[in-house]
C-alpha positions as a printed NumPy array, in Angstrom:
array([[107.25 , 160.516, 155.958],
       [107.653, 162.804, 152.946],
       [110.785, 160.955, 151.772],
       [109.714, 161.575, 148.159],
       [110.737, 165.217, 148.616],
       [114.387, 164.168, 149.009],
       [114.691, 163.563, 145.274],
       [113.664, 167.117, 144.343],
       [115.932, 170.015, 143.353],
       [117.216, 172.324, 144.694],
       [118.037, 169.668, 147.262],
       [118.879, 171.985, 150.17 ],
       [115.617, 173.932, 149.89 ],
       [113.471, 170.797, 149.744],
       [115.429, 169.225, 152.593],
       [114.603, 172.132, 154.883],
       [111.008, 172.236, 153.639],
       [110.747, 168.538, 154.537],
       [111.952, 169.324, 158.076],
       [109.508, 172.202, 158.39 ],
       [106.583, 169.926, 157.444],
       [107.251, 167.94 , 160.623],
       [106.98 , 171.019, 162.877],
       [103.486, 172.159, 163.949],
       [103.164, 175.934, 163.423],
       [ 99.578, 177.192, 163.594],
       [ 99.153, 180.945, 163.829],
       [ 99.621, 182.136, 167.428],
       [101.072, 178.727, 168.366],
       [104.491, 178.949, 166.729],
       [106.592, 177.934, 169.742],
       [107.957, 174.768, 168.107],
       [109.123, 176.434, 164.897],
       [110.633, 179.302, 166.909],
       [112.591, 176.806, 169.019],
       [113.731, 175.089, 165.832],
       [114.995, 178.368, 164.339],
       [116.853, 179.351, 167.5  ],
       [118.555, 175.955, 167.608],
       [119.397, 176.274, 163.907],
       [121.113, 179.614, 164.524],
       [123.039, 178.238, 167.486],
       [124.132, 175.099, 165.623],
       [125.433, 177.189, 162.714],
       [127.135, 179.695, 165.028],
       [125.143, 182.602, 163.622],
       [123.971, 185.642, 165.545],
       [120.363, 184.875, 166.474],
       [118.004, 187.354, 168.11 ],
       [114.399, 187.225, 169.284],
       [112.383, 190.394, 169.798],
       [109.646, 191.11 , 172.315],
       [106.791, 189.691, 170.216],
       [108.668, 186.547, 169.159],
       [110.142, 187.369, 165.743],
       [113.464, 185.671, 165.016],
       [116.37 , 187.391, 163.254],
       [119.457, 185.445, 162.144],
       [122.456, 187.34 , 160.768],
       [125.165, 185.934, 158.516],
       [128.333, 187.85 , 157.597],
       [129.277, 188.474, 153.978],
       [131.25 , 185.872, 152.089],
       [134.833, 186.655, 151.107],
       [135.07 , 189.56 , 148.698],
       [131.463, 190.714, 149.274],
       [132.001, 192.625, 152.514],
       [131.42 , 196.017, 150.885],
       [127.906, 195.169, 149.635],
       [124.763, 196.617, 151.135],
       [123.092, 194.457, 153.742],
       [119.911, 192.62 , 152.708],
       [117.113, 191.173, 154.838],
       [115.26 , 188.118, 153.52 ],
       [111.844, 187.82 , 155.141],
       [109.128, 185.189, 155.529],
       [106.535, 184.294, 158.162],
       [106.673, 181.166, 160.302],
       [102.964, 180.451, 160.8  ],
       [100.62 , 178.601, 158.461],
       [ 96.901, 178.529, 157.788],
       [ 95.409, 175.373, 159.309],
       [ 92.52 , 174.167, 157.157],
       [ 91.48 , 170.571, 156.507],
       [ 88.711, 168.689, 154.805],
       [ 85.855, 167.749, 157.138],
       [ 86.611, 164.025, 156.793],
       [ 90.341, 164.406, 157.497],
       [ 91.603, 163.466, 160.977],
       [ 94.495, 165.811, 161.715],
       [ 95.682, 167.8  , 164.739],
       [ 97.624, 170.825, 163.486],
       [ 99.164, 171.32 , 166.944],
       [100.726, 167.847, 166.968],
       [100.694, 166.122, 163.604],
       [103.18 , 166.59 , 160.743],
       [101.952, 167.528, 157.288],
       [101.809, 164.481, 154.999],
       [102.459, 165.188, 151.313],
       [102.322, 163.589, 147.889],
       [103.499, 164.546, 144.398],
       [101.184, 164.687, 141.402],
       [101.806, 166.097, 137.928],
       [104.728, 168.263, 138.993],
       [103.107, 169.644, 142.133],
       [103.498, 168.907, 145.853],
       [100.192, 168.573, 147.742],
       [ 99.221, 167.789, 151.314],
       [ 96.832, 164.934, 152.06 ],
       [ 93.56 , 166.611, 153.011],
       [ 95.098, 169.643, 154.734],
       [ 96.778, 172.903, 153.889],
       [100.381, 172.33 , 152.842],
       [102.018, 175.3  , 154.547],
       [104.138, 176.186, 151.508],
       [102.739, 179.618, 152.366],
       [105.266, 180.483, 153.701],
       [107.216, 177.357, 154.574],
       [109.032, 177.47 , 151.25 ],
       [110.294, 180.966, 152.088],
       [111.633, 179.7  , 155.422],
       [113.311, 176.776, 153.656],
       [115.067, 179.063, 151.167],
       [116.343, 181.288, 153.978],
       [117.723, 178.324, 155.921],
       [119.372, 176.918, 152.796],
       [121.192, 180.225, 152.28 ],
       [122.152, 180.575, 155.94 ],
       [123.617, 177.061, 156.06 ],
       [125.449, 177.17 , 152.716],
       [129.192, 177.701, 152.331],
       [129.186, 178.015, 148.535],
       [126.82 , 180.938, 147.916],
       [128.247, 184.414, 147.329],
       [126.457, 187.213, 149.175],
       [126.995, 190.387, 151.129],
       [125.857, 190.78 , 154.748],
       [122.4  , 189.223, 155.155],
       [119.715, 189.112, 157.79 ],
       [116.942, 186.542, 157.777],
       [113.765, 187.748, 159.46 ],
       [111.134, 185.201, 160.482],
       [107.928, 186.906, 161.602],
       [105.147, 185.375, 163.686],
       [101.379, 185.302, 163.237],
       [101.181, 186.785, 159.757],
       [ 98.043, 184.889, 158.813],
       [ 95.718, 185.94 , 161.622],
       [ 96.959, 189.287, 162.837],
       [100.299, 190.359, 161.315],
       [101.41 , 190.415, 164.941],
       [105.085, 189.999, 164.16 ],
       [105.21 , 192.811, 161.612],
       [103.146, 195.07 , 163.882],
       [105.549, 194.398, 166.756],
       [108.803, 195.093, 164.907],
       [110.919, 197.732, 166.596],
       [112.634, 200.375, 164.417],
       [116.19 , 199.314, 165.312],
       [115.833, 195.529, 165.079],
       [116.903, 195.363, 161.417],
       [120.176, 196.782, 160.084],
       [119.515, 196.347, 156.356],
       [118.099, 198.879, 153.894],
       [116.938, 196.312, 151.297],
       [114.236, 193.699, 151.883],
       [113.384, 190.59 , 149.858],
       [109.925, 189.381, 150.896],
       [109.637, 185.668, 150.038],
       [105.868, 185.401, 150.455],
       [104.406, 185.76 , 146.962],
       [102.74 , 182.91 , 145.116],
       [103.083, 183.45 , 141.357],
       [106.427, 182.69 , 139.74 ],
       [107.248, 185.211, 137.06 ],
       [105.587, 188.033, 138.94 ],
       [107.446, 190.631, 140.98 ],
       [105.297, 192.491, 143.455],
       [106.047, 196.108, 144.265],
       [102.908, 197.069, 146.214],
       [100.   , 195.534, 148.121],
       [ 96.609, 196.316, 149.571],
       [ 95.953, 197.411, 153.114],
       [ 93.348, 195.586, 155.157],
       [ 91.056, 195.682, 158.149],
       [ 88.561, 193.314, 159.776],
       [ 84.996, 194.09 , 160.789],
       [ 83.449, 191.859, 163.448],
       [ 79.792, 191.811, 164.432],
       [ 78.219, 190.155, 167.48 ],
       [ 74.49 , 189.591, 167.192],
       [ 72.753, 188.652, 170.476],
       [ 69.981, 186.066, 170.539],
       [ 67.62 , 184.361, 172.956],
       [ 67.443, 180.603, 173.341],
       [ 63.985, 179.082, 172.988],
       [ 62.671, 175.608, 173.714],
       [ 62.616, 173.113, 170.884],
       [ 58.99 , 172.753, 169.692],
       [ 57.311, 169.378, 170.022],
       [ 56.561, 167.399, 166.89 ],
       [ 59.586, 168.782, 165.056],
       [ 62.483, 166.912, 163.441],
       [ 66.118, 168.038, 163.312],
       [ 68.194, 168.182, 160.127],
       [ 71.708, 169.196, 159.227],
       [ 71.968, 171.184, 155.995],
       [ 75.483, 171.457, 154.64 ],
       [ 77.302, 173.192, 151.794],
       [ 80.679, 171.576, 151.06 ],
       [ 83.1  , 170.821, 148.264],
       [ 83.858, 174.457, 147.489],
       [ 87.409, 175.458, 146.629],
       [ 87.779, 178.267, 149.157],
       [ 91.141, 179.954, 148.896],
       [ 92.874, 183.212, 149.725],
       [ 90.476, 186.108, 150.193],
       [ 92.933, 188.491, 148.553],
       [ 94.512, 186.548, 145.705],
       [ 91.355, 184.69 , 144.698],
       [ 88.5  , 187.046, 145.547],
       [ 88.017, 187.88 , 141.851],
       [ 87.752, 184.294, 140.578],
       [ 84.013, 183.837, 141.01 ],
       [ 84.338, 181.246, 143.761],
       [ 81.372, 180.358, 145.924],
       [ 81.096, 181.537, 149.524],
       [ 79.502, 178.793, 151.631],
       [ 78.135, 181.307, 154.163],
       [ 76.328, 183.319, 151.517],
       [ 74.974, 180.24 , 149.769],
       [ 73.643, 178.547, 152.9  ],
       [ 72.138, 181.804, 154.123],
       [ 70.392, 182.295, 150.771],
       [ 68.76 , 178.888, 151.091],
       [ 67.649, 179.544, 154.678],
       [ 66.332, 183.003, 153.837],
       [ 64.269, 181.793, 150.884],
       [ 62.969, 178.553, 152.413],
       [ 62.326, 179.586, 156.022],
       [ 58.931, 181.235, 155.623],
       [ 57.562, 178.643, 153.244],
       [ 58.651, 175.636, 155.31 ],
       [ 58.482, 177.111, 158.81 ],
       [ 62.113, 176.294, 159.583],
       [ 63.444, 176.892, 163.082],
       [ 67.183, 177.609, 163.285],
       [ 69.362, 176.132, 166.008],
       [ 72.863, 176.613, 164.624],
       [ 74.764, 178.292, 161.782],
       [ 78.447, 177.423, 161.454],
       [ 80.385, 178.474, 158.366],
       [ 83.956, 179.313, 157.414],
       [ 86.924, 179.572, 159.749],
       [ 89.606, 182.085, 158.877],
       [ 89.305, 185.812, 158.25 ],
       [ 91.53 , 185.611, 155.176],
       [ 89.99 , 182.516, 153.586],
       [ 86.855, 182.291, 151.45 ],
       [ 84.391, 180.019, 153.271],
       [ 84.514, 176.481, 151.812],
       [ 81.968, 174.8  , 154.05 ],
       [ 78.955, 175.823, 156.12 ],
       [ 76.199, 173.966, 157.892],
       [ 73.01 , 174.754, 159.754],
       [ 70.955, 172.709, 162.212],
       [ 67.271, 173.339, 161.556],
       [ 64.   , 172.088, 162.991],
       [ 60.971, 171.368, 160.848],
       [ 57.557, 169.836, 161.452],
       [ 57.246, 166.221, 160.426],
       [ 54.715, 166.941, 157.67 ],
       [ 57.207, 169.241, 155.903],
       [ 60.073, 166.738, 155.654],
       [ 59.369, 165.899, 152.002],
       [ 59.165, 169.579, 151.1  ],
       [ 62.524, 170.236, 152.782],
       [ 64.117, 167.423, 150.779],
       [ 62.706, 168.898, 147.586],
       [ 63.962, 172.405, 148.476],
       [ 67.467, 171.072, 149.081],
       [ 67.509, 169.189, 145.79 ],
       [ 66.251, 172.245, 143.915],
       [ 68.932, 174.455, 145.434],
       [ 71.67 , 171.966, 144.746],
       [ 70.689, 172.176, 141.06 ],
       [ 70.546, 175.997, 141.247],
       [ 73.953, 176.316, 142.877],
       [ 75.567, 173.794, 140.543],
       [ 74.181, 175.652, 137.557],
       [ 75.372, 179.045, 138.832],
       [ 78.843, 177.753, 139.746],
       [ 79.262, 175.034, 137.122],
       [ 82.689, 176.307, 136.092],
       [ 84.259, 177.607, 139.294],
       [ 82.832, 175.048, 141.772],
       [ 82.486, 171.685, 139.98 ],
       [ 82.638, 169.694, 143.25 ],
       [ 79.921, 171.659, 145.071],
       [ 77.695, 169.539, 147.294],
       [ 74.484, 170.549, 149.095],
       [ 73.344, 167.841, 151.488],
       [ 70.558, 167.139, 153.972],
       [ 70.736, 164.601, 156.789],
       [ 68.758, 163.855, 159.937],
       [ 70.485, 164.699, 163.2  ],
       [ 69.889, 164.706, 166.947],
       [ 67.393, 167.141, 168.461],
       [ 69.381, 170.219, 169.624],
       [ 69.163, 171.781, 173.085],
       [ 67.551, 175.01 , 171.845],
       [ 66.448, 177.052, 168.879],
       [ 67.237, 180.719, 168.212],
       [ 64.384, 183.159, 168.731],
       [ 62.565, 184.209, 165.547],
       [ 63.48 , 187.902, 165.7  ],
       [ 67.201, 187.105, 165.967],
       [ 66.96 , 184.66 , 163.068],
       [ 65.331, 187.4  , 160.974],
       [ 68.128, 189.819, 161.866],
       [ 70.874, 187.265, 161.183],
       [ 69.596, 186.044, 157.828],
       [ 68.735, 189.526, 156.565],
       [ 72.135, 190.885, 157.614],
       [ 74.136, 188.081, 156.01 ],
       [ 72.045, 188.33 , 152.837],
       [ 72.641, 192.096, 152.642],
       [ 76.322, 191.953, 153.639],
       [ 78.519, 192.511, 150.576],
       [ 81.055, 189.894, 149.584],
       [ 83.605, 189.88 , 146.771],
       [ 85.073, 192.558, 144.528],
       [ 83.775, 196.057, 145.26 ],
       [ 85.952, 198.075, 142.87 ],
       [ 88.644, 197.516, 140.258],
       [ 91.671, 199.772, 140.009],
       [ 91.398, 202.833, 137.81 ],
       [ 95.164, 202.828, 137.28 ],
       [ 96.171, 199.157, 136.868],
       [ 94.374, 196.964, 134.344],
       [ 92.568, 193.905, 135.775],
       [ 93.708, 194.733, 139.319],
       [ 91.286, 194.505, 142.236],
       [ 91.314, 197.729, 144.224],
       [ 88.73 , 197.021, 146.946],
       [ 87.065, 193.844, 148.221],
       [ 85.398, 192.295, 151.242],
       [ 85.163, 188.716, 152.492],
       [ 82.292, 187.304, 154.589],
       [ 84.672, 184.939, 156.295],
       [ 82.856, 183.119, 159.089],
       [ 79.646, 182.786, 161.072],
       [ 79.927, 181.159, 164.513],
       [ 77.447, 180.738, 167.373],
       [ 78.815, 181.36 , 170.855],
       [ 76.974, 181.148, 174.167],
       [ 74.384, 183.86 , 173.538],
       [ 75.789, 185.702, 170.524],
       [ 76.447, 184.992, 166.876],
       [ 79.88 , 186.209, 165.712],
       [ 80.193, 187.24 , 162.066],
       [ 83.77 , 187.871, 160.912],
       [ 84.476, 189.835, 157.755],
       [ 87.691, 191.167, 156.202],
       [ 88.128, 194.207, 153.958],
       [ 91.038, 195.062, 151.635],
       [ 91.917, 198.033, 149.444],
       [ 94.956, 199.654, 147.901],
       [ 93.222, 203.005, 148.516],
       [ 93.038, 203.873, 152.217],
       [ 89.831, 205.917, 151.965],
       [ 88.149, 203.104, 150.028],
       [ 89.2  , 200.613, 152.699],
       [ 87.526, 202.741, 155.358],
       [ 84.442, 203.109, 153.178],
       [ 83.924, 199.358, 152.688],
       [ 84.513, 198.743, 156.404],
       [ 81.772, 201.262, 157.158],
       [ 79.485, 199.722, 154.555],
       [ 79.78 , 196.29 , 156.171],
       [ 79.377, 197.758, 159.657],
       [ 76.209, 199.597, 158.636],
       [ 74.53 , 196.343, 157.596],
       [ 75.109, 194.779, 160.994],
       [ 74.265, 197.984, 162.861],
       [ 70.819, 197.782, 161.246],
       [ 70.503, 194.254, 162.627],
       [ 71.3  , 195.487, 166.145],
       [ 74.743, 193.921, 166.329],
       [ 77.727, 195.074, 168.34 ],
       [ 80.527, 196.104, 165.968],
       [ 84.311, 196.196, 166.272],
       [ 86.955, 197.052, 163.677],
       [ 90.474, 195.649, 163.962],
       [ 93.416, 198.038, 163.923],
       [ 94.07 , 197.197, 160.287],
       [ 97.338, 197.408, 158.436],
       [ 98.684, 199.789, 155.807],
       [ 99.171, 199.096, 152.146],
       [102.524, 199.213, 150.411],
       [102.743, 201.954, 147.803],
       [104.875, 201.127, 144.734],
       [108.184, 203.021, 144.45 ],
       [108.891, 203.895, 140.79 ],
       [112.549, 204.502, 141.662],
       [113.197, 201.23 , 143.494],
       [116.733, 199.946, 142.926],
       [115.972, 196.441, 144.215],
       [113.057, 196.097, 141.801],
       [115.375, 197.017, 138.938],
       [117.966, 194.495, 140.148],
       [115.361, 191.749, 140.519],
       [113.81 , 192.439, 137.132],
       [117.223, 192.408, 135.45 ],
       [118.131, 189.144, 137.195],
       [114.928, 187.506, 136.018],
       [115.507, 188.567, 132.397],
       [119.117, 187.377, 132.531],
       [118.262, 183.974, 133.959],
       [115.07 , 183.099, 132.125],
       [115.284, 185.133, 128.909],
       [111.856, 186.655, 129.405],
       [110.347, 189.66 , 131.124],
       [108.681, 189.192, 134.509],
       [105.419, 190.909, 135.311],
       [105.923, 193.811, 137.701],
       [102.728, 194.587, 139.553],
       [100.926, 195.187, 142.827],
       [ 98.963, 192.487, 144.681],
       [ 95.516, 192.667, 146.264],
       [ 96.56 , 190.39 , 149.109],
       [ 98.19 , 191.925, 152.146],
       [101.928, 191.587, 152.584],
       [104.027, 192.416, 155.605],
       [105.962, 194.88 , 153.441],
       [103.404, 197.593, 154.222],
       [103.983, 197.345, 157.958],
       [107.733, 196.867, 157.643],
       [107.958, 199.906, 155.387],
       [105.963, 201.851, 157.949],
       [108.494, 200.919, 160.666],
       [111.507, 201.408, 158.39 ],
       [110.872, 204.379, 156.098],
       [112.998, 204.192, 152.995],
       [113.356, 200.393, 153.081],
       [113.702, 199.294, 149.434],
       [111.5  , 196.213, 148.936],
       [110.383, 193.611, 146.431],
       [108.285, 190.462, 146.879],
       [108.395, 187.265, 144.822],
       [108.122, 183.507, 145.177],
       [107.374, 180.193, 143.466],
       [103.916, 179.281, 142.235],
       [101.513, 178.232, 145.008],
       [ 97.873, 177.553, 144.189],
       [ 94.914, 177.07 , 146.522],
       [ 96.599, 178.785, 149.463],
       [ 94.537, 178.767, 152.683],
       [ 92.635, 175.654, 151.55 ],
       [ 93.312, 171.891, 151.53 ],
       [ 93.874, 172.237, 147.783],
       [ 97.091, 174.184, 148.456],
       [ 99.933, 172.981, 146.247],
       [103.337, 174.182, 145.105],
       [104.75 , 173.745, 141.602],
       [108.087, 171.946, 141.849],
       [109.714, 173.505, 138.779],
       [109.105, 177.044, 140.028],
       [110.92 , 176.405, 143.303],
       [114.138, 176.013, 141.325],
       [113.503, 179.29 , 139.492],
       [112.696, 181.01 , 142.799],
       [115.979, 179.742, 144.242],
       [118.088, 180.729, 141.238],
       [116.533, 184.2  , 141.198],
       [117.272, 184.732, 144.889],
       [120.935, 183.762, 144.494],
       [121.363, 186.01 , 141.465],
       [119.827, 188.956, 143.315],
       [122.195, 188.476, 146.255],
       [125.143, 188.271, 143.89 ],
       [124.218, 191.622, 142.315],
       [123.444, 193.713, 145.385],
       [125.359, 196.992, 144.938],
       [128.206, 198.214, 147.092],
       [127.689, 200.554, 149.996],
       [128.042, 204.227, 149.129]])
């Protein structure tokens, strides 16, 4: 499987990426990749440490003549987002990722690829195993559970790392050097409901929004993509009174940091209103396709008969749910006043899930301004408070403030110009990076983040541009070659 990757350059990076594709590594279930990394360190006779939360650190001494250089830590995360198309049979805890190449890009077949951040891991391993790359002392840090909780970065102890320079290998736009990122926090709401008997003379239907692109709720929140939760809720809100719909289930989205691609509802309707329901669905498919004709060309809004459910949700709870989701903000809230075309604050209505007697709504807020982050969290919470929901905020994570005097940014920028004869973009990113937490644990750590081009991260459309992996690799080696001497 994935033998086609063996012909790609740089060969060592793609060889390790190919191995990583065979190792299941869902967030919070990274045991297999951790075992792999520990065995790698042992086999290469490198100092290998594991901290209390599970992060792995592998140290490699300087090559001959580079012993006086400052130590550098290269950092990536070991977990991956596990998303698949609804018709794809795949067990992320057991099955390898199957890939194909098209038009200069590597894709997975119906699932996320895991290039975020498997390609960073692969580059680290290629450097650690090489005997022909010049570098000073290096540490390779592999953090756990970045995608769902930043658990590894949160759990770092102040004395685990020895370096004072960090290269974060978790960015997704070649030619861009990131020097700052947004902070984030989640807001969760639990809305209780009562189960009622299914009325007699009613039919059951499944209404489903699918075919949306989804994507990263930080990087792609400003691209006008559809949110399946908001779209399905809009249909239910506007059609419920007219058609007398009864709601049994609402299931949309999965991950806190992914824009919802799919959502479905199980509804009950009297037999005489079946034709009207069909007409409503057709009308809304035309409405949604017209509104999202550019950003969501594959949007599908479907209706199908299904089995009679065990219960329906009581009317008052349905009112509260649909009103709250309709009122809940989603998308860009504010643009930066300092950086042109940069999203400052946003929120993502990530998922809606029915549990035993509660409906869980998961949302995620981001901002590069701490007070604005708190404000949007409160705004979202207020909507669900009005609906009578129980609210909880996650601990959140800090942003990473740009350092105008960063030496490693200057070195990286100079390396890029030297190699590629053009200027890179130097900017902040709206997505969260572990740099904020690492900088909080290691004050004064000089940091930069960069990577190859990855599109569609956190969705089954995830792909990595082959050409940019070579540029990413060359840039990394040039940076290591030009790390300054210790003072």
